[in-house]
Steps between C-alpha positions, in 0.01 A plus 500: 500500500765376259795350689738687270340839558764764576414753769688726738493430870466868587190561287323192636588601856398865457174389340436292812582789732258719305222250574593501868492880510143494370392322819752628754557872548790432738738416214754747359717455191828693477735525203854630458418659163467156346207405281325212326190471279288369787625767736343772282158353578568472873631856517200647318247311712655557842657844480476553874678173579772509237817699562794546265794595720727561200841346450550476876501143619616592849202730544279227353585282801460787747153588371392136477604443862311808620181387329539145637538637852163669453343163422512500121619213280763640265647389168826673407607456138839562336782348296638211706867603503421855613229397745715250687840668485442874484250477786658216695559701818140619501376143449721383785403773750141575406379153409728225631560651844157656543312185394643325805312746719192599300256347253569665163406363160728647234543309174807594298451425131837483325489462122811391313633209705821337381590596144152613397652826380771317311581780254514773764829390651616423853341810656158349425587134556372363829722209603527593867140530614444140611805512725452841657125476551523151653743645754239731650281361781121536482481539120369225272672460164261388225636387164229369264603323182197587290199732486268230640694503827522880494121512481465261794716726715250786469266361767797362694648850529183629663435196720849465644610812682854627526757630251555302181729537202355368175764462230340497156658435164498804275407311184187308401532134602321183399257326727657211695211408726148392416171501687543136607824562689434489874731781603526578870659842512571469872732203435709720275587254223350259249637182345444543126669170409600193697842358417746230588850606606515869413266786585511853362407756767419833337321828558351772282600512135744211537213259555412544131853402403496209745174370356641500145815324621299228673280454193800467267668248728180298526529437125828324582328291770655705779245573769588831666298650786400866513396702804391863463549700820302824519529589868867562562422583862210352689493168311445168675857389569408154627290412196757633251787318669301177503423533129858579396646217710354255250768611254871434475574844350322836513594764244397853596424743216474872566553829323711619787850487643576155639657440839365828636183409687273429205317187390807278526559604859132447574534142377826436685348636819235231494762231552775667700505221762374211288759246388247333266426824314510517121805658340426853385631654178452877465442665163470875471728799460854514634651787697492754216255745346373434148628770267444305179220631282256257346183302550420318819573168329840627387590623848392166645720313255803706606436396859415132431141553603348419160318178417794327332737578787250379760445179304877441495509550877215255551664236282833537678327438835314198359836341423610521863 
C-alpha cells in the first residue's frame, strides 16, 4: 500500500471485526446509533449479532456487560466523548469493578478522540478521555496513531481478554508504519526515530504532528527522537523508562488537558523517584474548554500545539 494512503481507523478495525465474526459466532457488535461505511456490511451480514441500542450509551455498556458475562466477546461502538463520559459510571461499575472478579472481554470503540470533531464544538471534543479512562483499574487504554496500528489491534482485542478502550481518530489519517516495522503491541510503544538530546513522546493524532516536526528539524541538522505510545495502560514501564532515560528532555504531545493524569503524567510517573530522569515538558491543552470555531490546525495553533510552536519549544530546550 502507498505510505500516504489516507484511511479511517474505525473502518479498518470494523472490517477486521467482520472477518473475525465470520469464524467466531461468539462475537457481538453493539452500536449507540453510530454508523460507518464498513458497519453497513457487518450489520447486514450478522443481523443476529448486531444490536443498535440507540442514542443510549449507558445502556450500551449495560448490554455489552450482560453479553460478556454469558461468554461472548463484545465490541461497543460510539462517539468517544459520549461513550467515555456519558456512560462513565456504567464503565466503572460494570466493567472496571466486575473485571476484577470475572473474565469479561468488552472492547469499547470510541471514535472522535481529541479534536477529531473540530467543527462540532466542545460538546464533541474529547480532551478528557485519556485521563479518566487511565484512572480506572482493569481497563486497557489503546491509542493508535494510524490505521496500520488500528488493524493490528483487531486480533489483539480477541486474544487479550478483559475490558479495553480503543480511542480512534474521527478523520482519515496517513499511514505511519510499514510492514518492516517490528511492532510489539504488548510493549505498548514504538521508537519511530532515534535522537540525541530531545525526544518527542506522543500518542494518537499528535504522532503525525511530531513526525513532521522531527523531519523539519532534521533539515536543520537537529536530531530529535520520536516515541509513539499506543498502550496508555498496560505498556512495559521498564522498557519505556530505559529508552527515555537516554534523553536530556522529553516533550509530551497530547490532544488532552495537561497536568490531569494524561500522557504527561504517565511520563512523569515513570521517573517519580529517579534523580537522573530526563526533564519533562508537557504540551497539550490548558485548563479550559475550546470554544473557538475552526479547523484542527487552527485550534492547535491557539493552544501552541501546532508544528511551529512545537519547533520553537524544541529549539528553546536545545539552547539550555
